[in-house]
N, C-alpha and C positions, 0 to 999 in steps of 0.2 A: 353702475352707479353707487357708487361707495355707501352717500348719504346726502340722495337728491335732497334738493330744497323745494319749497312748495311748484315755481314753475316746471323742474322737470318734470316730479309726480303727475302735471298737467300732462305734457308732454309723453311721457311712457302712458300715462291711459289714453290717450289720443291715438297714438300708435299703433296701441295694443287693440284697440276698436277697428281701427283701418286693418291691420292685419289678421281678424280675425272676421270682418267681412270680406275679405279677399280670399278665405275660406267659408264659402255660402253657408257661415251661421251672424246669427244677429249677436252682438255682443251685451253681454249680461255680468260686470263689471263691477267686482267687490273689491274697495281697496281695504286695508289691511292694518291691523293694527293691535297696540298691546292694547285697547281700551274700542267700547264699542261707542258710537255717536254722539260724543263727548264730552264724555266720562273722565277723561288725563285732561289738563289744563295745560299741558308743559308737555315739550321735545317733540319725538316725528308724529305722534298723533296729530299733537295740532297742523302743523302742513301737510299731513294726510287730510285730515277735517278741510282746509284753506282751499286745497285741489279740487276737493270735491264739491264742493259750495262752488267752483268759479266754472267749472265741466257740464255742471245741472244747470246753470246760470245759460252758458256760451252755446251749450249741447240740449236742449231741454227733451229731448225726443232717446235718445242716449239712457240706456239703464243702470246709471252708476250709481254708486253708494257706500257709503262709510264717513268716515274709519270704523272697521270692525274686525272682530278673532275672528279668527280661522272656524273654528267651530259654528260661529253663528252665520260665514259663507256661503260653510256645504252643505248646512245643515237650515234646507227651508223651513220648516213647518217651527224648529226654536228660532228661527231669525221669526219668520211672522207673528208666531205667541208671542214674544217680548221685543218685538218691534217693528209693530202693524205700521206704520207712519213709513217706512221704507221703500223707498221708488224699485225696490228691488221684489216684493212682494208678490207671492206666489213664481216667481221666476225660480228657474235655475241657474245659478252661475256659472261663468264657464271660461269666466278669465278673473284672476286675479293680481293683483299689482299690491307689491310685497314696500314698505316703507324705507328698505335698503338692501343693499346686497347681500350682507349677512344671514338676514331672515329670508329671504327668495333662496339663496343659494343654498342653504340647509334644506327647506324642505325640496327646493329641486331635485334631492339627494335621497333624502329620507323616502322623496315618492318611487325613485328609483330603487331600492333596497327592498323598499315593502310594498309598492302596490303594483302587486302580483297582475297578468294583464293589460297593466296600462299604457300607453304608448303616447311615450315621454320624445317631442320634438324639440330641439333645441342644443343651448342657447340659440339663438334668434336676434342679433343684433337689425334695428332699429333705430330712426333718425339720420343716417349716414346719407351723405352725395350720390354712393354706390353701396351698394348690395353686398356683405363680406357675411362669409361659413366659416366655422373653424367645427371643431369635434374635442372631445378634453379626450388625454391620454388612454381614459379608459372607457373608450365608446367600443360599442358593438358590431357589428359589422351593419347589424337592423339599423343603429343611432346614424352611422357613417350614409347607407341605400336615404336613410330620410333626410339629414340634414342636405343630401347631394338632391333630393327631389325638387325642396325647399330651392336651391340653385336655379336649377333648371326653370323652373315656375318665374323665380327673380328677373331669371336672362330674359328668357321669352314676352313680359313686363314692360320689361326695359328695351328691345328688340321692337314693339309695339308702341313704346312713345317714341322712339327716335322716327316710326314709320308717319305719327302723324303729324308730327314737327313741321 
């Protein structure tokens, strides 16, 4: 989503939480922005802030908070020292929701190039009627194997859903 609105950010976070649970992890979601917890009252940060408010109201047991800058999302002690009220206090974030496609893609590419040993799986499409999987033109063999594994898991889930109907 190039420039998601509040509803789309809400859906992205909700679907991401489901995906993280699917891989047997408890989601801890940071909704990212250039500002922290309402310091900017205009632009995309407001959309992120509104999406977080709705998520916290609709899913009170979901560990989600923001809007926050990436460094606060990833550095638990920095976040907890500066924002002790955060619903993520003491938790290690495992899911990042970006305010738009440009920031998400930039971070994704930076991780690919600088995060030695990091296992990057994706992109993963969510929210469609049927699973869809694709790779980038510069994907490695490992990238293709990882997305193929996700596709196989999706196929198994789809098959089980049909069997239960």
